[in-house]
N, C-alpha and C positions, 0 to 999 in steps of 0.2 A: 308785770306779767308773772305768772306762777304756773308750776306744773305740780299736780298732785299725783303721787304714786299709789299703787294698790295697797301698800303697807301704811299709808297715811302720812308719809313725809311730804313736805312741800318745799320746793326750791324757788326762790325769787330770783328773777333774771332781768337784766336791763333789756331795753328794746333796741339798742344800738344807736349810733349817732345819727343814722338816717331815719330812725323811728320805724325800721322795718320789723316785721314779725319774726318770731322764732320759727326756724324750720329744721327739718331733720332729713338725713339721707338714709338712715336705717334706724334700728331701735336702740342704738348705743351712742350715736354721735349727734349732738344738738348744736346748732349754729345760731348766732345772733348777727343780723346784718347780711347783706348779699354781695359784698364786694371783697376786695383784698384785705380790708380791715376787719373782717368778721372774726368772731371768736368761737372756737370750738370747745365744747364741754364734754369730757369723756366720763362714762360711768363704767369703771372696770370691774365692778363686783357683780357676779352672776349667781343665780340659784339653779340647781338642777331641776327644780319644780317648774321652771320656765320651759323646760324641754320635756316635761311629762313624768318626772320622777314621782314616785308615790311614797317611798320611805316606810312601807308597811311590813317589811321583812319577808314578804312572799313574792312581790312583783320584782322582776329583774330590772334594776335601775342602772345597769351598766351603760346603756346607750345614752340615757339622759345625762348622766354625770359626764360621760365622754364628750357630749355635745357642748356642755358648759365649759369643759377644759379647752376644747378646740376654739371656743369663742375668745379666749384670752391668751392663746399660745403665742401669737405674734406681737401683741401689744403689751403684754403683761397685765396682771390683774388677779383677782381673788375669786375662787369658786367657794361659795359658802354652803356648807352642809348643815342642815337644821338638826334639832334634837330628835332624831329619828333613827330607824334601823334600815339601812339600804342594802339590799341583796345585790351582790356582785357575782355574775356568772362569767364575765369576760374581763380579762386583765385590762385595767385602765392604761391608756397610752399617754404617758408624760415623757416619752423618749425624744431624744434629738432636739431638745429645746435649747437654743443658744442665743439668749437675748443680748449678750454684751459684745460679741465680736471682738473680744480682747480689749474693749474699752470699758473699764470698770465704772467709770463715771456716768455711763448711760444705761447701766443694767436695769432691766425691768423684770422684776421677779414674778414668777407664776406661783400662786399660793393655793393649796387645797386646805381649807380651814373648816374644821368641825366646830360644834358648839361646846365641846368639852370632852375630856377623856371618858367620862361616864354618861355622856349625853348623846353623842353621835357614834353609831356603830356601822362598820362595813362588815358584812357577814357573807359566808359562802366561800367565794374564791373560784378560780378557774382550774379545773383538773389538769394537772401537768404543768401549770404555770403558777399564777398567783393573783395578787390584787393590783399592784402598781408597778409599772415598768418605767424606770427613769434613766435608762442607759443612754449615754451620750449627751446628757443634759447638764446645764449649769443653772445655779440660782433658783432652785425650787425649794418650796417650804411646805412641809406636811405637818399639820398640828391639830390638836384638840379632838382626838377621836380614838376609838378602839377598833382594831381589826381582829376578827375572829374567824379562823379557818375551820370550816366544817366538812371539807372534802379533801381529796388527796392533792394538795397544792405543794409546789416546790418551795415557795417563799411567800412572805407577806409583801416585801418591797425589794426590788432589785435595782442596783445602780452601778455605774462604772463606765469604762472607756470602750469606745467602738474600735479604735486603733491604738497602736502603741503609744503615740504621742498626742492623741486627741484628748484635749482637756475635758474633764468631767468632775464636777464637785461644787463646792460653795453652797451646799444644801444645808437646810435647817430642819431638824426633826424635833418637835417640841410637844410636850404633854400628849404623848402617844403611847398606847398600849397595843401590843401584838400578842395574841394568845392562840394556842391550838397546836395541831399536829402538822409538821412540815417534812417533806422528804429531803429537803436541803437545809434551809435555815429561815428564821423569821425575817432577818435582814441580811442580804448579801450585797456587799459593795466591793467592787474590784478597781483598785487604784482610783478611788473617788476621794479626792483630797479636800482639805480646808472645810470640813463639814462640822456642824455642831449637833450633838445629841444631847438634848436638854430635857430631863425628866422623861426618858424613854423607858418604859417597863415592858420587858419581854418574858413571857412564860410559855415554854414549849413542852407539850406532852410527848412529842417525838421530833427529832431533828435538832440541829444546833440552834443557838440563840442568835448571835450576831457574828458574821464572818467579814473581816476586813482583809481581803485577799489581794495578792499581786498578780494572780493569774487565775484562769478558769479551767485549765486542763486537768487540775486535780479534783475539781468539784462538778464540772459538767452541768452548770446551771443554765437552763434554757430561758432566756428572756423572750417575751412573746412578740414584741414589735420591732425591736432593734437588736441585732446580735451583738453579744459581747466580743471583744477582741479575742482571737485565738492565739495570740503571741504567748510564748512560753513564760516570759517574765516581762511585766509591763513597766516601762520607765515611769518614774514619778512616785510610785507607791501610794501610801495612804497618809502622807505627811499632814501635819497641823490639824488633825482631827481632834475634837474635844468632846469629852463626855462629862456631863454635870448632873448629879443626882439621879443616875440611871440604876435600874435594878434588872438583872438578867439572870434568869433561872431556868434550868431544864430539869424535868422529872422523867426524862427518857430512860428506858432500861438499857439503851445502847451506850457502852462505856465511852465511845468516842464522840458522843453528842455533847460537845463542850458548850458551856454558856457563851464564852467569848473566844474567838479565834483571831489572832493578829499575825500578819505577815509583814 
């Protein structure tokens, strides 16, 4: 038995010990057999185009990309962005995703993966907010894309803790460029620990580059979907964060718009 997908791939499957046909309960879970010994096959990679994304740079693709993210939030999986320009008018909600429940052996990462730093573009941004809200989440990966702010956004990506001791971190940012004008910073992370910044290039024409903060009272960053903790000082800090091959530059005329702020 085989299934042929719209992209031309073919998957060969057994028919099960009882010779029963393949069946499905939705468009992502396929089963072989009809009793307790059946086998489920998951397809965790999704494309925003399945939900109506155009990637033409003029159509707002926020809802389509959000629908793709929502499809893998609870199970883990990868949202694949093609070599296109996706207009984002509403901040993407990747907040409060907790896949591990403090059991690191069963973590199921949620990944937003572009086709390359100079292939996939997220442009625009939401006025007063930004592009991606990761507050309160763990084990997210953002890679292979360029984010270009063309409106009055606070940030490109925001992450951090919801409460003083609520863990947030273990993220990977890889092959990522963030460019444009920001009222706060290209990346704002508040007590988001054990993260890897691998070949992250930041160029801001206004605003700070990357802020790794221990509190938000000094910055007043407004996350769109899940509020950052309002504690004066957050326990945990930004420990064990690593930066490899990163370039951070600001050409802002404001003297305090530093490329990198560490607390």
